[in-house]
Backbone as JSON Lines, residues from 0, in Angstrom:
{"i":0,"aa":"M","n":[1.0,-1.42,-0.05],"ca":[0.0,0.0,0.28],"c":[0.82,1.22,-0.19]}
{"i":1,"aa":"K","n":[1.68,1.06,0.74],"ca":[3.15,2.37,0.77],"c":[3.65,3.06,-0.47]}
{"i":2,"aa":"T","n":[3.31,2.08,-1.35],"ca":[4.45,1.7,-2.4],"c":[3.61,2.1,-3.54]}
{"i":3,"aa":"K","n":[2.54,2.07,-3.43],"ca":[1.65,2.27,-4.23],"c":[0.95,3.99,-4.08]}
{"i":4,"aa":"L","n":[0.92,4.4,-2.79],"ca":[0.99,5.75,-2.73],"c":[2.02,6.62,-2.85]}
{"i":5,"aa":"L","n":[3.34,6.11,-2.83],"ca":[4.58,6.53,-2.79],"c":[4.7,6.79,-4.66]}
{"i":6,"aa":"V","n":[4.44,6.08,-5.49],"ca":[4.55,5.81,-6.77],"c":[3.67,7.25,-7.13]}
{"i":7,"aa":"A","n":[2.64,7.28,-6.61],"ca":[1.56,7.77,-7.07],"c":[2.03,9.61,-6.9]}
{"i":8,"aa":"L","n":[2.8,9.56,-5.73],"ca":[3.24,10.91,-5.0],"c":[3.98,11.07,-6.21]}
{"i":9,"aa":"I","n":[4.93,10.52,-6.11],"ca":[6.4,10.78,-7.56],"c":[5.6,10.95,-8.5]}
{"i":10,"aa":"A","n":[4.76,10.38,-8.9],"ca":[3.91,10.98,-10.26],"c":[3.21,11.88,-10.72]}
{"i":11,"aa":"A","n":[2.38,12.06,-9.55],"ca":[1.66,13.64,-9.4],"c":[2.7,15.07,-9.33]}
{"i":12,"aa":"L","n":[4.06,14.57,-8.54],"ca":[4.91,15.65,-8.75],"c":[5.85,15.72,-10.05]}
{"i":13,"aa":"M","n":[5.7,14.7,-10.62],"ca":[6.74,14.76,-11.81],"c":[5.94,15.69,-13.06]}
{"i":14,"aa":"L","n":[4.17,15.61,-13.24],"ca":[3.39,15.57,-13.69],"c":[3.46,17.17,-13.53]}
{"i":15,"aa":"T","n":[3.79,17.4,-12.28],"ca":[3.17,19.04,-11.42],"c":[4.55,19.74,-12.32]}
{"i":16,"aa":"G","n":[6.14,18.93,-11.92],"ca":[7.17,20.11,-12.65],"c":[7.17,19.74,-14.11]}
{"i":17,"aa":"A","n":[6.7,18.76,-14.98],"ca":[6.47,18.73,-16.18],"c":[5.47,20.25,-16.82]}
{"i":18,"aa":"I","n":[4.28,20.58,-15.99],"ca":[3.85,21.89,-16.4],"c":[4.09,23.0,-16.13]}
{"i":19,"aa":"L","n":[4.98,23.1,-14.58],"ca":[5.49,24.29,-14.42],"c":[6.6,24.46,-15.61]}
{"i":20,"aa":"Y","n":[7.21,23.43,-16.03],"ca":[8.57,23.63,-16.51],"c":[8.27,24.28,-18.08]}
{"i":21,"aa":"N","n":[7.0,23.88,-18.57],"ca":[6.49,24.1,-19.92],"c":[6.19,25.49,-19.73]}
{"i":22,"aa":"E","n":[5.16,25.59,-18.69],"ca":[4.71,26.77,-18.75],"c":[5.9,28.24,-18.74]}
{"i":23,"aa":"T","n":[6.83,28.2,-18.14],"ca":[8.61,28.69,-18.35],"c":[9.08,28.76,-19.77]}
{"i":24,"aa":"L","n":[8.51,27.53,-20.53],"ca":[9.05,27.59,-22.02],"c":[7.71,28.36,-22.86]}
{"i":25,"aa":"T","n":[7.17,28.94,-22.11],"ca":[5.65,29.18,-23.42],"c":[7.04,29.81,-24.43]}
{"i":26,"aa":"P","n":[6.36,30.23,-25.5],"ca":[6.79,30.83,-26.86],"c":[6.27,32.42,-26.45]}
{"i":27,"aa":"S","n":[7.6,33.47,-26.12],"ca":[6.75,34.92,-26.34],"c":[6.3,35.28,-27.42]}
{"i":28,"aa":"P","n":[5.18,36.24,-26.76],"ca":[4.12,36.72,-28.18],"c":[5.32,37.11,-29.47]}
{"i":29,"aa":"L","n":[6.37,37.34,-29.52],"ca":[7.11,37.81,-30.75],"c":[8.12,36.45,-31.2]}
{"i":30,"aa":"A","n":[8.0,34.96,-30.83],"ca":[8.38,34.31,-31.07],"c":[8.21,33.9,-32.85]}
{"i":31,"aa":"P","n":[9.12,33.78,-33.83],"ca":[9.04,33.81,-34.75],"c":[7.93,32.71,-35.44]}
{"i":32,"aa":"E","n":[8.07,31.6,-35.08],"ca":[6.88,31.0,-35.76],"c":[5.58,31.21,-35.82]}
{"i":33,"aa":"E","n":[5.23,32.1,-34.65],"ca":[3.9,32.21,-34.41],"c":[3.52,33.57,-35.01]}
{"i":34,"aa":"K","n":[2.54,33.03,-35.92],"ca":[2.08,34.25,-37.21],"c":[1.21,35.09,-36.26]}
{"i":35,"aa":"T","n":[1.11,36.62,-36.41],"ca":[-0.26,37.37,-35.89],"c":[-1.16,37.14,-36.39]}
{"i":36,"aa":"A","n":[-2.57,36.79,-35.43],"ca":[-3.78,36.33,-35.75],"c":[-4.35,37.66,-36.85]}
{"i":37,"aa":"E","n":[-3.81,38.88,-36.32],"ca":[-4.64,40.06,-37.54],"c":[-4.34,39.44,-38.88]}
{"i":38,"aa":"T","n":[-3.28,39.42,-38.99],"ca":[-3.0,39.73,-40.5],"c":[-2.36,37.95,-41.13]}
{"i":39,"aa":"G","n":[-1.94,36.66,-40.17],"ca":[-2.02,35.51,-40.72],"c":[-0.39,36.04,-41.27]}
{"i":40,"aa":"K","n":[0.07,37.06,-40.97],"ca":[1.96,37.07,-41.59],"c":[2.64,36.92,-40.29]}
{"i":41,"aa":"F","n":[3.83,36.97,-40.3],"ca":[4.86,36.59,-39.04],"c":[5.13,38.08,-38.54]}
{"i":42,"aa":"A","n":[5.11,37.79,-37.55],"ca":[5.62,39.33,-36.71],"c":[7.2,40.05,-36.88]}
{"i":43,"aa":"P","n":[6.89,41.31,-37.05],"ca":[7.81,41.99,-37.21],"c":[9.7,41.63,-35.88]}
{"i":44,"aa":"F","n":[10.26,41.76,-36.54],"ca":[11.49,42.02,-35.35],"c":[11.32,43.31,-34.79]}
{"i":45,"aa":"P","n":[11.17,42.86,-33.23],"ca":[10.99,44.35,-32.55],"c":[12.49,45.27,-33.39]}
{"i":46,"aa":"D","n":[11.65,46.65,-32.57],"ca":[12.89,47.66,-32.51],"c":[13.95,47.56,-31.55]}
{"i":47,"aa":"I","n":[14.57,46.66,-31.37],"ca":[15.56,46.88,-30.31],"c":[17.0,46.8,-30.36]}
{"i":48,"aa":"A","n":[17.91,47.69,-29.43],"ca":[19.09,47.72,-29.74],"c":[19.87,46.98,-29.45]}
{"i":49,"aa":"F","n":[20.68,46.42,-30.05],"ca":[21.63,45.31,-29.66],"c":[22.87,46.01,-28.99]}
{"i":50,"aa":"R","n":[23.73,46.01,-27.98],"ca":[24.82,46.28,-27.63],"c":[26.08,45.55,-28.01]}
{"i":51,"aa":"T","n":[27.15,46.45,-28.93],"ca":[28.48,45.96,-29.02],"c":[29.47,45.32,-27.73]}
{"i":52,"aa":"P","n":[30.47,44.6,-27.92],"ca":[30.91,44.59,-26.36],"c":[31.74,45.9,-26.14]}
{"i":53,"aa":"D","n":[31.99,46.49,-26.76],"ca":[32.7,48.15,-26.76],"c":[31.5,49.36,-26.14]}
{"i":54,"aa":"G","n":[30.1,49.01,-26.14],"ca":[29.0,49.8,-25.58],"c":[28.5,50.39,-26.88]}
{"i":55,"aa":"K","n":[28.49,50.34,-27.92],"ca":[28.11,51.1,-28.89],"c":[26.77,49.9,-29.42]}
{"i":56,"aa":"E","n":[25.83,50.71,-29.98],"ca":[24.36,50.26,-30.03],"c":[23.93,50.08,-31.48]}
{"i":57,"aa":"F","n":[23.23,49.41,-32.08],"ca":[22.98,49.06,-33.65],"c":[21.45,48.44,-33.59]}
{"i":58,"aa":"R","n":[20.93,48.46,-34.75],"ca":[19.53,48.07,-34.04],"c":[19.32,47.25,-35.83]}
{"i":59,"aa":"I","n":[18.23,46.12,-35.92],"ca":[17.87,45.4,-36.81],"c":[17.94,46.2,-38.61]}
{"i":60,"aa":"K","n":[17.24,47.16,-37.89],"ca":[16.22,47.99,-38.99],"c":[17.1,49.07,-39.68]}
{"i":61,"aa":"D","n":[18.86,48.66,-39.25],"ca":[20.13,49.74,-39.74],"c":[21.05,48.72,-40.45]}
{"i":62,"aa":"I","n":[20.63,47.13,-40.46],"ca":[21.63,46.29,-41.46],"c":[20.77,46.6,-42.95]}
{"i":63,"aa":"K","n":[22.8,46.28,-43.84],"ca":[21.81,46.49,-45.45],"c":[21.42,45.49,-45.67]}
{"i":64,"aa":"E","n":[22.12,44.45,-45.47],"ca":[21.85,42.87,-46.05],"c":[20.36,42.54,-45.93]}
{"i":65,"aa":"P","n":[19.61,41.99,-46.86],"ca":[18.56,42.08,-47.13],"c":[17.78,40.59,-46.11]}
{"i":66,"aa":"T","n":[18.91,39.82,-45.93],"ca":[18.32,38.71,-45.0],"c":[19.39,38.72,-43.14]}
{"i":67,"aa":"V","n":[18.67,38.76,-42.35],"ca":[20.01,38.72,-41.01],"c":[19.62,37.43,-40.22]}
{"i":68,"aa":"L","n":[20.6,36.91,-39.47],"ca":[20.5,35.59,-38.92],"c":[20.94,36.19,-37.74]}
{"i":69,"aa":"V","n":[19.74,36.14,-36.73],"ca":[20.09,36.71,-35.5],"c":[20.84,35.4,-34.68]}
{"i":70,"aa":"H","n":[21.72,35.02,-33.62],"ca":[22.25,34.1,-33.47],"c":[23.22,33.86,-31.99]}
{"i":71,"aa":"F","n":[22.29,33.14,-31.34],"ca":[22.39,33.49,-29.81],"c":[23.74,32.22,-29.45]}
{"i":72,"aa":"W","n":[24.46,32.36,-28.8],"ca":[25.71,31.57,-28.9],"c":[26.41,31.61,-27.5]}
{"i":73,"aa":"A","n":[27.51,30.69,-26.84],"ca":[27.86,31.44,-25.66],"c":[29.24,30.24,-25.83]}
{"i":74,"aa":"A","n":[30.53,30.62,-25.49],"ca":[31.88,30.29,-25.73],"c":[31.65,29.02,-25.03]}
{"i":75,"aa":"W","n":[30.72,28.23,-23.7],"ca":[30.62,27.28,-23.07],"c":[29.93,26.3,-23.5]}
{"i":76,"aa":"C","n":[29.3,26.41,-25.0],"ca":[28.17,25.45,-25.63],"c":[29.11,24.91,-26.97]}
{"i":77,"aa":"A","n":[29.4,23.74,-26.43],"ca":[30.09,22.55,-26.94],"c":[29.35,22.72,-28.65]}
{"i":78,"aa":"P","n":[28.09,22.63,-28.9],"ca":[27.55,22.9,-30.24],"c":[27.89,23.99,-30.87]}
{"i":79,"aa":"C","n":[27.96,25.01,-30.19],"ca":[28.7,26.23,-31.01],"c":[29.83,26.06,-31.29]}
{"i":80,"aa":"L","n":[30.64,25.38,-30.72],"ca":[32.31,25.15,-31.48],"c":[32.34,24.84,-33.06]}
{"i":81,"aa":"T","n":[31.29,23.74,-32.77],"ca":[31.08,23.16,-34.29],"c":[30.45,23.79,-35.38]}
{"i":82,"aa":"E","n":[29.09,24.14,-35.02],"ca":[28.08,25.05,-35.29],"c":[29.19,26.38,-36.33]}
{"i":83,"aa":"F","n":[29.89,26.97,-35.14],"ca":[29.75,28.89,-35.43],"c":[31.1,28.57,-36.66]}
{"i":84,"aa":"P","n":[32.17,28.21,-37.02],"ca":[32.87,28.3,-38.15],"c":[31.96,27.89,-39.6]}
{"i":85,"aa":"E","n":[30.62,27.26,-39.26],"ca":[30.17,26.59,-40.89],"c":[29.15,27.56,-40.83]}
{"i":86,"aa":"L","n":[28.54,28.59,-39.59],"ca":[28.04,29.57,-40.05],"c":[29.0,30.73,-40.62]}
{"i":87,"aa":"L","n":[29.9,31.14,-40.18],"ca":[30.86,31.78,-40.62],"c":[30.84,32.0,-42.25]}
{"i":88,"aa":"K","n":[30.76,30.67,-42.28],"ca":[30.96,30.24,-43.59],"c":[30.21,30.51,-44.68]}
{"i":89,"aa":"Y","n":[29.26,30.46,-44.11],"ca":[28.05,30.3,-44.72],"c":[27.53,31.79,-44.67]}
{"i":90,"aa":"V","n":[27.65,32.39,-44.01],"ca":[27.57,33.9,-44.54],"c":[28.89,34.56,-44.99]}
{"i":91,"aa":"T","n":[29.97,33.96,-45.15],"ca":[30.85,34.29,-45.89],"c":[30.5,34.58,-47.9]}
{"i":92,"aa":"N","n":[30.02,33.04,-48.07],"ca":[29.22,32.49,-48.9],"c":[28.27,33.13,-49.81]}
{"i":93,"aa":"A","n":[27.56,33.88,-48.25],"ca":[26.3,35.01,-49.1],"c":[26.49,35.89,-49.99]}
{"i":94,"aa":"H","n":[28.1,36.61,-49.97],"ca":[28.08,37.3,-50.78],"c":[27.24,38.86,-50.62]}
{"i":95,"aa":"G","n":[27.25,38.97,-48.74],"ca":[26.5,40.45,-48.7],"c":[24.85,39.87,-48.58]}
{"i":96,"aa":"K","n":[24.43,38.96,-49.34],"ca":[23.26,38.94,-49.21],"c":[22.6,38.39,-47.2]}
{"i":97,"aa":"I","n":[23.54,38.12,-46.68],"ca":[23.0,37.57,-45.42],"c":[24.15,38.28,-44.4]}
{"i":98,"aa":"A","n":[23.68,38.97,-43.58],"ca":[23.81,39.46,-42.22],"c":[23.85,38.7,-40.77]}
{"i":99,"aa":"L","n":[24.9,38.44,-40.45],"ca":[24.92,37.58,-39.01],"c":[24.81,38.38,-37.47]}
{"i":100,"aa":"V","n":[24.06,38.62,-37.09],"ca":[24.11,39.45,-35.61],"c":[24.4,38.04,-34.34]}
{"i":101,"aa":"A","n":[25.95,38.12,-34.11],"ca":[26.2,37.18,-33.34],"c":[26.15,37.48,-32.26]}
{"i":102,"aa":"V","n":[24.99,36.88,-31.33],"ca":[24.94,37.55,-29.88],"c":[25.37,36.87,-28.62]}
{"i":103,"aa":"S","n":[26.76,36.99,-28.05],"ca":[26.78,36.56,-27.25],"c":[26.27,36.06,-25.56]}
{"i":104,"aa":"L","n":[25.72,34.88,-24.89],"ca":[25.68,35.13,-23.93],"c":[26.29,34.81,-22.43]}
{"i":105,"aa":"D","n":[27.25,34.9,-22.96],"ca":[28.89,34.82,-21.95],"c":[28.73,35.52,-20.78]}
{"i":106,"aa":"S","n":[28.63,35.38,-19.86],"ca":[28.4,36.35,-18.43],"c":[29.99,37.25,-18.94]}
{"i":107,"aa":"R","n":[31.1,36.78,-18.86],"ca":[32.2,37.53,-18.99],"c":[32.68,37.74,-20.87]}
{"i":108,"aa":"Y","n":[32.62,38.76,-21.47],"ca":[32.95,38.96,-22.88],"c":[34.02,38.6,-23.37]}
{"i":109,"aa":"E","n":[35.2,38.17,-22.43],"ca":[36.7,37.9,-22.23],"c":[36.42,36.48,-23.11]}
{"i":110,"aa":"D","n":[35.54,35.64,-22.63],"ca":[35.42,34.25,-22.71],"c":[34.92,34.09,-24.01]}
{"i":111,"aa":"S","n":[34.23,35.08,-24.37],"ca":[33.89,35.11,-26.32],"c":[34.51,35.35,-26.61]}
{"i":112,"aa":"Q","n":[35.38,36.42,-26.41],"ca":[36.68,36.87,-27.33],"c":[37.65,35.56,-27.6]}
{"i":113,"aa":"K","n":[38.25,34.91,-26.21],"ca":[38.93,33.68,-26.37],"c":[38.49,32.46,-27.31]}
{"i":114,"aa":"F","n":[36.82,32.14,-27.34],"ca":[36.54,31.71,-27.97],"c":[36.66,31.95,-29.62]}
{"i":115,"aa":"L","n":[36.6,33.22,-30.14],"ca":[36.46,33.96,-31.52],"c":[37.57,34.03,-31.59]}
{"i":116,"aa":"D","n":[38.87,33.83,-30.63],"ca":[40.14,33.87,-31.24],"c":[40.73,32.53,-31.62]}
{"i":117,"aa":"K","n":[39.86,31.23,-30.93],"ca":[40.52,30.21,-31.31],"c":[39.79,29.65,-32.66]}
{"i":118,"aa":"I","n":[38.67,29.71,-33.35],"ca":[38.19,29.38,-34.6],"c":[38.37,30.8,-35.45]}
{"i":119,"aa":"G","n":[39.26,31.71,-35.21],"ca":[39.8,32.76,-36.37],"c":[38.42,33.63,-36.84]}
{"i":120,"aa":"A","n":[37.43,34.09,-35.46],"ca":[36.34,34.68,-36.24],"c":[36.27,35.94,-35.77]}
{"i":121,"aa":"T","n":[37.38,36.79,-35.76],"ca":[37.35,38.16,-35.56],"c":[37.4,39.3,-35.92]}
{"i":122,"aa":"D","n":[37.58,39.1,-37.3],"ca":[37.4,40.22,-38.47],"c":[36.46,38.92,-39.72]}
{"i":123,"aa":"V","n":[35.1,39.24,-39.77],"ca":[34.29,38.38,-40.56],"c":[33.5,39.05,-41.31]}
{"i":124,"aa":"P","n":[33.54,40.02,-43.0],"ca":[32.61,40.5,-43.38],"c":[31.31,40.03,-42.78]}
{"i":125,"aa":"H","n":[30.06,41.05,-43.06],"ca":[28.73,40.74,-42.76],"c":[28.2,40.36,-41.4]}
{"i":126,"aa":"V","n":[29.11,40.59,-40.41],"ca":[29.12,39.93,-39.03],"c":[29.06,40.93,-38.0]}
{"i":127,"aa":"Y","n":[27.97,41.12,-37.24],"ca":[27.74,42.17,-36.15],"c":[27.66,41.63,-35.49]}
{"i":128,"aa":"W","n":[28.66,41.7,-34.01],"ca":[29.12,41.35,-32.87],"c":[28.4,41.98,-31.92]}
{"i":129,"aa":"A","n":[27.44,41.27,-31.04],"ca":[26.7,41.81,-29.86],"c":[26.65,41.06,-28.56]}
{"i":130,"aa":"W","n":[26.37,41.79,-27.35],"ca":[26.86,41.06,-26.53],"c":[25.64,40.84,-25.47]}
{"i":131,"aa":"D","n":[25.06,40.11,-25.19],"ca":[23.45,40.05,-24.1],"c":[24.36,39.75,-22.77]}
{"i":132,"aa":"K","n":[24.94,40.59,-21.78],"ca":[25.52,40.21,-20.92],"c":[24.69,39.94,-19.42]}
{"i":133,"aa":"D","n":[23.21,41.24,-19.39],"ca":[21.99,40.24,-18.27],"c":[21.03,39.33,-19.19]}
{"i":134,"aa":"K","n":[21.44,38.73,-19.86],"ca":[20.17,38.04,-20.79],"c":[19.22,38.36,-21.24]}
{"i":135,"aa":"S","n":[18.84,39.86,-20.97],"ca":[17.5,40.67,-21.47],"c":[16.7,40.54,-22.43]}
{"i":136,"aa":"L","n":[17.41,40.17,-23.57],"ca":[17.17,40.05,-25.16],"c":[16.79,38.44,-25.27]}
{"i":137,"aa":"S","n":[17.82,37.64,-24.66],"ca":[17.58,36.17,-25.17],"c":[16.24,35.68,-24.09]}
{"i":138,"aa":"L","n":[16.17,35.92,-23.35],"ca":[15.68,35.45,-22.23],"c":[14.07,36.01,-22.61]}
{"i":139,"aa":"H","n":[14.26,37.41,-22.17],"ca":[12.79,37.99,-22.01],"c":[12.33,38.14,-23.4]}
{"i":140,"aa":"Q","n":[12.96,38.65,-24.56],"ca":[12.85,39.02,-25.53],"c":[12.13,37.81,-26.44]}
{"i":141,"aa":"F","n":[13.5,37.42,-26.8],"ca":[12.96,36.03,-27.5],"c":[13.36,34.26,-26.84]}
{"i":142,"aa":"N","n":[12.83,34.47,-25.49],"ca":[12.54,33.51,-24.98],"c":[13.57,32.2,-25.18]}
{"i":143,"aa":"T","n":[15.08,32.83,-25.42],"ca":[16.07,31.52,-25.91],"c":[16.36,30.72,-24.48]}
{"i":144,"aa":"V","n":[16.38,29.71,-23.98],"ca":[16.69,28.87,-23.53],"c":[17.71,28.52,-23.51]}
{"i":145,"aa":"K","n":[17.79,27.79,-24.8],"ca":[19.17,26.89,-25.26],"c":[19.92,27.2,-26.15]}
{"i":146,"aa":"V","n":[21.35,27.09,-26.37],"ca":[21.97,27.76,-27.47],"c":[22.6,26.4,-27.87]}
{"i":147,"aa":"P","n":[22.99,26.56,-29.37],"ca":[22.85,27.98,-30.31],"c":[21.48,28.17,-30.33]}
{"i":148,"aa":"E","n":[21.08,28.85,-31.11],"ca":[19.88,28.93,-31.53],"c":[19.75,30.64,-32.44]}
{"i":149,"aa":"T","n":[18.55,30.45,-33.67],"ca":[19.07,31.35,-34.46],"c":[17.55,31.82,-34.79]}
{"i":150,"aa":"I","n":[17.32,33.47,-34.88],"ca":[16.62,33.96,-35.33],"c":[16.92,34.36,-36.82]}
{"i":151,"aa":"V","n":[15.49,33.9,-37.8],"ca":[15.73,34.39,-39.31],"c":[14.91,35.57,-39.78]}
{"i":152,"aa":"V","n":[15.63,36.77,-39.86],"ca":[15.05,37.76,-40.23],"c":[14.93,38.27,-41.72]}
{"i":153,"aa":"N","n":[13.73,38.15,-42.26],"ca":[13.45,38.43,-43.98],"c":[13.89,40.05,-44.31]}
{"i":154,"aa":"R","n":[14.24,40.42,-45.47],"ca":[14.07,41.82,-45.66],"c":[12.9,42.85,-45.58]}
{"i":155,"aa":"G","n":[11.9,42.45,-45.14],"ca":[10.74,43.22,-44.35],"c":[11.12,43.06,-43.17]}
{"i":156,"aa":"R","n":[12.02,42.37,-42.65],"ca":[12.55,42.47,-41.08],"c":[10.94,41.98,-40.07]}
{"i":157,"aa":"L","n":[10.59,40.94,-41.13],"ca":[9.81,39.96,-40.49],"c":[10.87,38.58,-39.66]}
{"i":158,"aa":"M","n":[10.04,38.04,-38.93],"ca":[10.98,37.17,-38.35],"c":[10.28,35.68,-38.77]}
{"i":159,"aa":"V","n":[10.91,35.36,-39.45],"ca":[10.16,33.87,-40.13],"c":[10.85,32.35,-39.88]}
{"i":160,"aa":"D","n":[11.4,32.49,-39.54],"ca":[11.8,31.33,-38.78],"c":[12.7,31.19,-37.49]}
{"i":161,"aa":"K","n":[12.84,30.39,-36.59],"ca":[13.65,30.36,-35.19],"c":[13.88,28.45,-35.32]}
{"i":162,"aa":"I","n":[15.65,29.0,-35.62],"ca":[16.2,27.7,-35.73],"c":[16.79,26.69,-33.84]}
{"i":163,"aa":"I","n":[16.26,26.34,-33.18],"ca":[16.68,26.02,-32.11],"c":[17.42,24.63,-32.22]}
{"i":164,"aa":"G","n":[18.89,25.07,-31.52],"ca":[19.76,23.75,-31.92],"c":[20.84,24.54,-33.02]}
{"i":165,"aa":"A","n":[21.76,23.53,-33.15],"ca":[22.72,23.71,-34.31],"c":[21.88,24.11,-35.83]}
{"i":166,"aa":"G","n":[22.21,24.47,-36.74],"ca":[21.9,25.18,-37.65],"c":[22.4,24.19,-39.16]}
{"i":167,"aa":"P","n":[21.31,23.95,-39.79],"ca":[22.19,23.42,-41.24],"c":[22.82,24.22,-42.1]}
{"i":168,"aa":"W","n":[23.89,24.55,-41.48],"ca":[24.77,25.95,-42.49],"c":[25.9,24.91,-43.23]}
{"i":169,"aa":"A","n":[26.19,24.08,-42.74],"ca":[27.6,23.34,-43.88],"c":[26.45,22.71,-45.14]}
{"i":170,"aa":"E","n":[25.47,22.34,-44.84],"ca":[24.55,21.46,-45.9],"c":[24.22,22.47,-47.13]}
{"i":171,"aa":"A","n":[23.73,23.83,-45.9],"ca":[23.4,25.4,-46.81],"c":[24.49,25.75,-47.66]}
{"i":172,"aa":"S","n":[25.68,25.61,-47.11],"ca":[26.86,26.09,-47.88],"c":[27.45,25.55,-49.05]}
{"i":173,"aa":"T","n":[27.07,23.98,-49.02],"ca":[27.52,23.07,-49.8],"c":[26.24,23.29,-51.15]}
{"i":174,"aa":"G","n":[25.03,23.28,-50.16],"ca":[24.04,22.94,-51.43],"c":[23.42,21.56,-51.31]}
{"i":175,"aa":"K","n":[23.74,20.81,-50.31],"ca":[23.28,19.88,-50.07],"c":[21.98,19.55,-49.85]}
């Protein structure tokens, strides 16, 4: 009898935990995969300022490339170490048709810089470096809870896709 009661209690606790966990991961109203109810179109990218490591600000609307990949990453992220060189090659091979906004989620930017030095990614065309030191953009604005994660923004500055996990950059670069 005690065993059945204990099993039922554990199952109830696990269900409650799963429900609470799922509520914290509910997509933000700006999640790109959700279309707005009024128009049936994808949500516009919010007019927010990204901050560079040296404190300067820039906005997506000011980027000249027609497509923008807003990519959240961190130096401690093992998949990022593999994916990032492929993503940089993908952006470089697009010859100005794609920009990358690489948003570091590292607590210390020095960690990001070591990572970038390690993969040789400090001076790449069409790449805009940003640092989300306090995670206000990643967590609160875009509900990014796992890196790497990429939001695809089109010419009209609409969020048209959200790629959670490593993206298909190698296949896209080679046309496979």
